[in-house]
TORKE-182922 format. One record per residue (C-alpha): residue number from 1; x, y, z. Coordinates in nm, 4 decimals. Layout:
// residues N
@i = NUM X = X Y = Y Z = Z;
...
END
This chain:
// residues 143
@i = 1 X = 9.9819 Y = 6.8464 Z = 10.1663;
@i = 2 X = 9.7618 Y = 6.5731 Z = 10.3176;
@i = 3 X = 9.5165 Y = 6.6977 Z = 10.5659;
@i = 4 X = 9.5390 Y = 7.0627 Z = 10.4485;
@i = 5 X = 9.4088 Y = 7.2616 Z = 10.1647;
@i = 6 X = 9.4569 Y = 7.6260 Z = 10.0490;
@i = 7 X = 9.1795 Y = 7.8591 Z = 9.9427;
@i = 8 X = 9.1488 Y = 8.1973 Z = 9.7841;
@i = 9 X = 8.7677 Y = 8.1816 Z = 9.8177;
@i = 10 X = 8.6354 Y = 8.4757 Z = 10.0284;
@i = 11 X = 8.3820 Y = 8.2209 Z = 10.1874;
@i = 12 X = 8.6792 Y = 8.0221 Z = 10.3230;
@i = 13 X = 8.8704 Y = 8.3148 Z = 10.4779;
@i = 14 X = 8.7989 Y = 8.3325 Z = 10.8541;
@i = 15 X = 8.8565 Y = 8.6910 Z = 10.9660;
@i = 16 X = 8.7898 Y = 8.5881 Z = 11.3197;
@i = 17 X = 9.0625 Y = 8.3232 Z = 11.3057;
@i = 18 X = 9.2971 Y = 8.5726 Z = 11.1381;
@i = 19 X = 9.2294 Y = 8.8213 Z = 11.4065;
@i = 20 X = 9.2861 Y = 8.5849 Z = 11.6815;
@i = 21 X = 9.6424 Y = 8.5387 Z = 11.5640;
@i = 22 X = 9.7158 Y = 8.8915 Z = 11.4311;
@i = 23 X = 9.6125 Y = 9.0798 Z = 11.7447;
@i = 24 X = 9.9098 Y = 8.9214 Z = 11.9180;
@i = 25 X = 10.1502 Y = 8.9475 Z = 11.6348;
@i = 26 X = 10.4522 Y = 9.1979 Z = 11.6807;
@i = 27 X = 10.3665 Y = 9.3911 Z = 11.3624;
@i = 28 X = 10.0063 Y = 9.4672 Z = 11.4382;
@i = 29 X = 9.9518 Y = 9.3857 Z = 11.8263;
@i = 30 X = 9.6082 Y = 9.4855 Z = 11.9356;
@i = 31 X = 9.4593 Y = 9.5314 Z = 11.5845;
@i = 32 X = 9.0809 Y = 9.5506 Z = 11.6087;
@i = 33 X = 8.8661 Y = 9.2878 Z = 11.4329;
@i = 34 X = 8.6939 Y = 9.5477 Z = 11.2226;
@i = 35 X = 9.0337 Y = 9.6535 Z = 11.0905;
@i = 36 X = 9.1263 Y = 9.2897 Z = 11.0016;
@i = 37 X = 8.7920 Y = 9.2387 Z = 10.8248;
@i = 38 X = 8.8358 Y = 9.5587 Z = 10.6285;
@i = 39 X = 9.1977 Y = 9.4633 Z = 10.5295;
@i = 40 X = 9.0809 Y = 9.1209 Z = 10.4169;
@i = 41 X = 8.8007 Y = 9.2683 Z = 10.2086;
@i = 42 X = 9.0455 Y = 9.4878 Z = 10.0245;
@i = 43 X = 9.3249 Y = 9.2387 Z = 9.9703;
@i = 44 X = 9.3968 Y = 8.9060 Z = 9.7922;
@i = 45 X = 9.4092 Y = 8.6481 Z = 10.0686;
@i = 46 X = 9.4883 Y = 8.2907 Z = 10.1104;
@i = 47 X = 9.3683 Y = 8.0561 Z = 10.3855;
@i = 48 X = 9.5401 Y = 7.7462 Z = 10.5069;
@i = 49 X = 9.2712 Y = 7.5069 Z = 10.6180;
@i = 50 X = 9.3387 Y = 7.1864 Z = 10.8190;
@i = 51 X = 9.0922 Y = 6.8997 Z = 10.8063;
@i = 52 X = 8.8781 Y = 6.9384 Z = 11.1261;
@i = 53 X = 9.0692 Y = 7.2346 Z = 11.2582;
@i = 54 X = 8.9560 Y = 7.5139 Z = 11.0249;
@i = 55 X = 9.1876 Y = 7.7972 Z = 10.9357;
@i = 56 X = 9.5441 Y = 7.7470 Z = 11.0707;
@i = 57 X = 9.7310 Y = 7.9727 Z = 10.8482;
@i = 58 X = 9.6661 Y = 8.2836 Z = 10.6380;
@i = 59 X = 9.8530 Y = 8.5488 Z = 10.4196;
@i = 60 X = 9.7365 Y = 8.8451 Z = 10.2309;
@i = 61 X = 9.8664 Y = 9.0686 Z = 9.9603;
@i = 62 X = 9.7775 Y = 9.4379 Z = 9.9219;
@i = 63 X = 9.7925 Y = 9.4999 Z = 9.5468;
@i = 64 X = 9.6636 Y = 9.6766 Z = 9.2434;
@i = 65 X = 9.6992 Y = 9.3277 Z = 9.0650;
@i = 66 X = 9.8889 Y = 9.5029 Z = 8.7829;
@i = 67 X = 10.2174 Y = 9.6683 Z = 8.8997;
@i = 68 X = 10.2607 Y = 9.6395 Z = 9.2688;
@i = 69 X = 10.2104 Y = 9.3960 Z = 9.5572;
@i = 70 X = 10.2954 Y = 9.3991 Z = 9.9289;
@i = 71 X = 10.2842 Y = 9.0630 Z = 10.1119;
@i = 72 X = 10.1851 Y = 9.0794 Z = 10.4737;
@i = 73 X = 10.0094 Y = 8.9045 Z = 10.7686;
@i = 74 X = 10.1595 Y = 8.5655 Z = 10.6940;
@i = 75 X = 10.1256 Y = 8.3087 Z = 10.9612;
@i = 76 X = 10.0864 Y = 7.9418 Z = 11.0453;
@i = 77 X = 9.9806 Y = 7.8476 Z = 11.3893;
@i = 78 X = 10.2497 Y = 7.6846 Z = 11.6042;
@i = 79 X = 10.0946 Y = 7.3471 Z = 11.6087;
@i = 80 X = 10.1034 Y = 7.3161 Z = 11.2331;
@i = 81 X = 10.4610 Y = 7.4544 Z = 11.1801;
@i = 82 X = 10.7531 Y = 7.2648 Z = 11.0648;
@i = 83 X = 10.5784 Y = 7.0872 Z = 10.7726;
@i = 84 X = 10.6505 Y = 7.3318 Z = 10.4918;
@i = 85 X = 10.2954 Y = 7.4863 Z = 10.5063;
@i = 86 X = 10.4049 Y = 7.8351 Z = 10.5122;
@i = 87 X = 10.6435 Y = 7.7774 Z = 10.2010;
@i = 88 X = 10.3486 Y = 7.6070 Z = 10.0270;
@i = 89 X = 10.1051 Y = 7.8869 Z = 10.1156;
@i = 90 X = 10.3375 Y = 8.1642 Z = 10.0115;
@i = 91 X = 10.4343 Y = 8.0004 Z = 9.6911;
@i = 92 X = 10.0734 Y = 7.9380 Z = 9.5987;
@i = 93 X = 9.9836 Y = 8.2872 Z = 9.6739;
@i = 94 X = 10.2751 Y = 8.4218 Z = 9.4651;
@i = 95 X = 10.1658 Y = 8.1984 Z = 9.1712;
@i = 96 X = 9.8176 Y = 8.3512 Z = 9.1601;
@i = 97 X = 9.7421 Y = 8.4806 Z = 8.7985;
@i = 98 X = 9.6730 Y = 8.8278 Z = 8.9418;
@i = 99 X = 10.0339 Y = 8.8612 Z = 9.0855;
@i = 100 X = 10.2267 Y = 8.7829 Z = 8.7582;
@i = 101 X = 10.4217 Y = 9.0397 Z = 8.5776;
@i = 102 X = 10.4381 Y = 9.2905 Z = 8.8617;
@i = 103 X = 10.6990 Y = 9.5635 Z = 8.8607;
@i = 104 X = 10.7489 Y = 9.5324 Z = 9.2418;
@i = 105 X = 10.6587 Y = 9.2856 Z = 9.5151;
@i = 106 X = 10.7468 Y = 9.3900 Z = 9.8604;
@i = 107 X = 10.7456 Y = 9.2546 Z = 10.2176;
@i = 108 X = 10.8920 Y = 9.3244 Z = 10.5548;
@i = 109 X = 10.9880 Y = 9.0612 Z = 10.8138;
@i = 110 X = 11.1854 Y = 9.0650 Z = 11.1373;
@i = 111 X = 11.2856 Y = 8.7091 Z = 11.1297;
@i = 112 X = 11.1551 Y = 8.5049 Z = 10.8291;
@i = 113 X = 11.3969 Y = 8.5945 Z = 10.5636;
@i = 114 X = 11.4804 Y = 8.2287 Z = 10.5075;
@i = 115 X = 11.1247 Y = 8.1657 Z = 10.4029;
@i = 116 X = 11.1186 Y = 8.4426 Z = 10.1461;
@i = 117 X = 11.4677 Y = 8.4389 Z = 9.9977;
@i = 118 X = 11.4014 Y = 8.1139 Z = 9.8034;
@i = 119 X = 11.1076 Y = 8.2942 Z = 9.6460;
@i = 120 X = 11.3327 Y = 8.5664 Z = 9.5053;
@i = 121 X = 11.2994 Y = 8.8249 Z = 9.7716;
@i = 122 X = 11.6074 Y = 9.0221 Z = 9.8561;
@i = 123 X = 11.7064 Y = 9.3195 Z = 10.0840;
@i = 124 X = 11.6158 Y = 9.6514 Z = 9.9359;
@i = 125 X = 11.8552 Y = 9.7287 Z = 9.6499;
@i = 126 X = 11.8322 Y = 10.1051 Z = 9.7227;
@i = 127 X = 11.7109 Y = 10.1452 Z = 10.0808;
@i = 128 X = 11.8054 Y = 10.5134 Z = 10.0689;
@i = 129 X = 11.5201 Y = 10.5630 Z = 9.8190;
@i = 130 X = 11.2627 Y = 10.4225 Z = 10.0410;
@i = 131 X = 11.0515 Y = 10.6114 Z = 10.2974;
@i = 132 X = 10.7892 Y = 10.5126 Z = 10.5406;
@i = 133 X = 10.5573 Y = 10.6357 Z = 10.8151;
@i = 134 X = 10.5538 Y = 10.3770 Z = 11.0940;
@i = 135 X = 10.3288 Y = 10.4038 Z = 11.4046;
@i = 136 X = 10.4190 Y = 10.1202 Z = 11.6437;
@i = 137 X = 10.1637 Y = 10.0411 Z = 11.8967;
@i = 138 X = 9.8945 Y = 10.2162 Z = 11.6964;
@i = 139 X = 9.6208 Y = 9.9673 Z = 11.7767;
@i = 140 X = 9.7097 Y = 9.9571 Z = 12.1449;
@i = 141 X = 9.6372 Y = 10.3247 Z = 12.1872;
@i = 142 X = 9.2841 Y = 10.3077 Z = 12.0390;
@i = 143 X = 8.9938 Y = 10.3059 Z = 12.2913;
END
């Protein structure tokens, strides 16, 4: 994509830029910068970088790089949407060598099913088997 590049290099991942977006995202509103930094440190991340604009998109995968992966924190800034950049970023991330041959690759999304369905994601086949602990507003309650 002309004017853009993707990077897995830790030096190219801008935690401050990711935090600027994520702290207002519906799934982690109010998340502290230190939490974003720690999550990035322990995940496989990809940055979408725009010439002259820095990091304009981001995604991360929580994974053991052998059997399981959880895709999360995917975003592209509004000014850069509508160009197929999220599709490119997610596809490139999913093609990473460490994410091949996994038994399970999961994600949760409120409104982006159309982005993920062409990548093979489907609704849970057996939702009655899944369980979760969810703490909405967790980061908003911290001092």
